[in-house]
C-alpha positions in Angstrom: 0.0 0.0 0.0 1.3 3.6 -0.7 1.9 5.5 2.2 1.6 8.9 0.5 -2.2 8.7 -0.7 -5.4 7.4 0.0 -5.6 3.9 -1.1 -7.9 3.5 -4.2 -10.1 0.9 -2.8 -11.2 3.4 0.0 -11.7 6.1 -2.9 -14.0 3.7 -4.9 -15.9 2.6 -1.9 -16.7 6.3 -1.0 -17.4 7.3 -4.6 -19.9 4.4 -4.9 -21.5 5.2 -1.4 -22.1 8.7 -2.5 -23.6 8.0 -5.8 -26.0 5.1 -4.5 -27.1 7.3 -1.6 -27.7 10.2 -3.6 -29.7 8.2 -6.3 -31.7 6.7 -3.4 -32.2 10.0 -2.0 -33.3 11.4 -5.3 -35.9 8.7 -5.6 -37.2 9.0 -2.4 -37.7 12.7 -2.2 -39.1 12.6 -5.8 -42.5 11.1 -4.6 -45.4 13.1 -3.2 -45.3 13.1 -0.1 -41.5 12.6 0.0 -40.3 9.6 2.1 -37.1 9.6 3.8 -36.2 5.9 4.0 -32.7 6.6 2.2 -31.3 7.9 5.8 -31.7 3.9 6.6 -29.6 3.1 3.6 -27.1 6.0 4.2 -26.6 5.1 7.8 -26.2 1.5 7.4 -23.7 1.8 4.5 -22.1 4.7 6.5 -21.2 2.2 9.2 -19.2 0.2 6.7 -17.4 3.0 5.0 -16.7 4.1 8.6 -15.2 1.1 9.3 -13.1 1.0 6.2 -11.7 4.4 6.7 -10.7 3.2 10.2 -9.1 0.2 8.6 -7.2 2.6 6.3 -6.3 4.8 8.9 -4.9 2.1 11.3 -3.0 0.3 8.4 -1.1 3.9 7.7 -0.5 4.5 11.5 1.0 0.8 11.8 2.9 1.2 8.5 4.4 4.5 9.9 3.0 6.8 7.1 3.9 10.6 7.6 1.8 13.4 6.7 3.2 16.9 5.6 2.9 18.1 9.2 4.3 14.9 10.8 8.0 15.1 12.2 10.6 13.0 10.2 10.9 9.5 11.6 13.7 9.1 14.3 14.9 5.7 13.1 15.9 4.7 9.4 13.3 2.5 7.6 13.3 -1.1 7.9 14.2 -3.2 4.8 11.4 -4.5 2.9 11.9 -8.3 3.7 11.2 -7.0 7.6 7.6 -7.0 8.0 5.5 -7.2 11.0 3.7 -10.3 11.5 -0.1 -9.6 11.9 -1.0 -12.9 13.7 1.4 -12.4 16.5 2.1 -8.7 16.4 5.9 -9.2 16.5 8.3 -8.4 13.7 9.8 -11.4 11.8 12.2 -11.5 8.9 10.3 -12.2 5.8 6.9 -11.8 6.8 4.5 -13.9 8.7 5.4 -17.6 8.1 1.6 -18.5 8.5 0.3 -16.0 6.0 1.8 -17.7 3.0 
């Protein structure tokens, strides 16, 4: 994952969310009298979008992503072969042996 921008998967998720909720809102509000059922669609899907945003944020924090206002890292970056094992939460050379 690139650490300098928002992941493409999240941007697609947010774009589809906005398009679908917008279409649902237009459909619901075009009736006479207007019905507001689209709020439930927006709230339900919004929970999923919020969980996706939280996962993206946690991955960026765990990977050590630095934004424009963040101070430079105090230690040199690790080699690519040194990854954090997600199942045990400990660093292991070559990545997680159980994830292969």
